[in-house]
N, C-alpha and C positions, 0 to 999 in steps of 0.2 A: 440386543442391540448396542451397536458401536457405540463409541462416547462420540465419535464425531458426528453419526447421526444423532444423537441425542442435543448436542450441541447446533447442528444443522437447524433440528426440529425446534428447539427453543426459540433462537434469532427468529428464525420465521414466523412465529407465531405473532412478534411482533412488529416487525419487517415483513412487510406483506407484499407478498408478490413477485419479489426478485432474488428468486433462488440463486440464479450463476452469480449474484453482485453477494450472495452470502460464500459459496465457496468460492469464490477467486479472496474473499479478505481471508476467509480459514486457509485455502493454499498462501495465501503470503505470511500470514501467522505460524503454523509450522515450519513454512522456508524460512523465517527468519528474515522477510522482507518487510518494505512498509507499500503503501496504498496512498495513489493521490486518485481524490473522488471529483472530477470536473464536470458540473453539473448545476443545474439552475436551481435556487435558491427553494425551501419547501418540500420536497423531495425524502426527508428522513435522515439525512447525511449522519447528523449529529445522533437521533435516535440510533443507526446501526451503530454506532461505536456506543454509545452506552449500554446498549444492550449486550452488545457481544463482552463488556468489561463485568458488568454482575454475572453474568453465565457462566465465566471463568473466574470468578472472584478476585478479582486484579485491582491493585490499583489504577484510579483514572484520573488524568489532567487535562484542563483543556485549556488552551492558549487563544483566546478570543483576538488573531491579529487587527493591529489599526497603525497609521503611521506613524505613529510617535510610541510603538511597542518596541524596547531595547532591546540587544543578545540579554543581560543579564535579568529579563523579565524571564525568559527561556532557559539559560541554563544554570540560573542564580550566580550568587556574588558572594564576596569576600566582604564579611563587616568586621569593624574594629570593637573587640570587647574591651572595656576600659577596667573592669573586673580584673581577668587574665592578661592585661597586655597584649593579647594574642590578637588575629585576626582567626575567624570562624565561617565554615560555608553554608551560608544560608541557603537551601537546596531550589532551585527551580523548579516550573511545572514539569521539564523534563525529564525529573528523577521520579516517573512513575513507569508501571510498568505496560499501559497505553494511553498513546499521546493524541488527543485530539487539535491537531491544529489548524482552527478558522480561519477560511477567507486567506489563505496563507498569500496570498498576493496583493494583497491589501496593506504590506507591510512590507521595510525596505529590503534593499538587497544586504544589505550589513545585517541585519536582524535576519533574513531568510539561511544568510551564510552560517550563522551561529548554530544550524541544524545537522550541519556538513558533518562534522567530526561525529554525532552522536548517533544517526543514521549511518556511517558505516563503520563504525570503531566502538560504539556501545559505550560511550564514554566521554566525557566533558574535560575541560581543561582549564580549572580558574586560577589565577598568577601560579601558573608551571604545577601546579596542583593537579594530579587525574584523581577524576571522582569516576567509578564504576557505574554504570546505569543496570536496575534490575534487571532479572530477566523470570519470563519473559519479557522482551521490549518489541515493541510497537507502534509507529508513528503510522496516524489516518491522518492525513492534507487534505483540506476540501479548499474548491477554487472556483469561485463562479467566472461561467466564461464570456458571459452576456455583459458586463460590466465592465469600462477598461480607464474612466475616469477616476484616475487616485489610486491607480491599480500598478502594481512594478510586477511585469511578466517572468515567470522564473527564468532563470541563466539554464544553457543545456547540464549544465555541471550539477543543479540542482536536480532535473528531470532524471538526470539520469542513477540519482540516490534511491530512489524508488520502483523497484520490484513489476507493478501494476500500475496505470492510469484506468482506472472506469468511468462506464457513463451508468447511470443509473434508470434515468428515462422514465416515463411517466408511466403510472400507471395502468391496466384497464379499468373498464367500469365496473364489473364483478371486484376484484380488487380494491378499488374505490372507494363502491359499497360497503365492504368487508372493514377499510380502515374509520369510515363514518360508524358503523355500528360495535367497532374494537372505543370508538370515543365515548360514546353513549353507553357503552358501558362499563367505562373506567378503566377497561382493560388497556394501560398504558405501561410506558416502559422503568415507571417506578416500581411495579410490581415482578418485574422478575426475578424471580428464582435461578441458583446457581441450580449449573446440574454438572462439573467439574471442575476442579483447582488447577491450580496455575501449575502442581508438580504431576497433574495428570499433562498437563501440556509440553515440560517439558518431556513427559516420556514418549508421545506421542514425536515432538521434535528428535529425537534418538530415535524414534523407531524408521520416521524418513530416512533421515542419514546410514541408514542401512538397505535402503530402496538401492537394487539394481539398477545400472545404466551402463548398456552393453557398449561395446566398442563402435559398431554401426549407428547405434541412437545418439553415441558421442559426435561421430563424423556427419549425421544427419545434422545435428543442431550446427556446429560449426559452418557446414555449406551454407545454410539457410544465413544466419549470420554474415559470411563472405560474398554471400549473394547481395546483401544488403550495401555494404562494402562497395561493388561495382554498381550500383544503379547509379547513373548521371544524373536524373532526377531530385536526387538526395544530396543536401550536401553533406552531411557526414553518415559513413552507416553505422552499426550497433556496436558499440566498445567491446572492447573485453571484457568488464562488468556486465554489460547486457546477456554475454552468453552463456557465462554465469549465474546470472539471475535465470535465464530461460531455463538452463539446467537443472537447479533447485526446483522452480514452481514447477515441474515435468514431473520430477521426484513428490514434491506433494500433492501432485493430483493424481498418480497412479496411487499413492498412499488414501487419497479418499475414494479411490474406487476400489481399494482393500487388496490388492495389489502387491507385490514384494518385486517390482521391476516394473519400467517406463517403459512403454510402448512409442510408436512413431506421432501414434492417435494422440498421446499425453502433449505433447510436443508441440502441435498443432491445434490442439485446444486450449491454450495457453500462450500461443505464440502472439497473436495481436495484443492481448493485456497489456503482453511481457513490452514485446518493443516497439508499440506505432507511437509513443509517446516522446521516443529518441529522434526522430525523423523529422527533418525541416524540410522543407523546398525549394530546388533553387527559385530565382525572381526569374527564371524563364517557364519553368513549371508553372510556376502562380501566375503568370500571364497567361499561363494555354488554360487554366481553370485544372489543373491533375489533381487528383485526390489522393494522398497517402494510403488510405483503407484501400482502393483498387490495386495502387503500385504493387502495395505489398500481398496481395491477394495472389496477384499474377506473379512474384516471388516464390509464395510458395506450393502454386500451380510446376513450376519450371525445376525445383529443385527435386530431385532423384530420392524419393521417401522407400526407405531399406526394406527388403522382405523379412 
């Protein structure tokens, strides 16, 4: 069995009934992206992050965001050492390979922005000194879309740093029964065993880099991106960063399907997760109760698929 299949199976044993969510998390991990999970509390977002970290034997950091969380709590700070008369860097939670940023919209924009450099460049700069982040590096941020009091919505620049935005949704009855039985049998995230190492993940990422993307598929991706920019009901279309994210995600999707080339179907399979969170409706479209998903589905239908 391929290591990706082992990893999928290991996570799905503890995160029940949401195989497509697990696949998309793995796509982001292998493509070097980051994930925003937007859903109501209690659906297992923290469990998913913890199980993934233990499955690949990587360091895990958790940031519980509150209004008084400071940028230094995330990136770390320089502290003066009286013995050496020098400033020393005290690492923040961001210096882990997998970082869970819980309820990111509960902290202030200044603290949210402290993640931008880390997510875009895999480094943090403290007092002029650059500190490289470990590899692999994955940020999984969660956001509660129900509560609005005491929250700070993520600006477009922050949303654009996330490769994917996922919604988990409630489990069906059979899977909810499985979850209850697992709890009664004490089969919980604490009992996860590793099935691969971070070196294995690095090797997989290198394999993803070698996946072939034909000129026709690149043109198809760019056509989708340009079509979103021409959509009058969107305030902004997808950025070049979004185009690159879609290309990387499609390659990782092809890798999970055990192919060495990208098909248009791979692009369509990840397009909604990669692009939808980047669009904002105009006030007129909101007034007419337009839906971002319906508009984007219509765009996908109109863009010519290469043969």
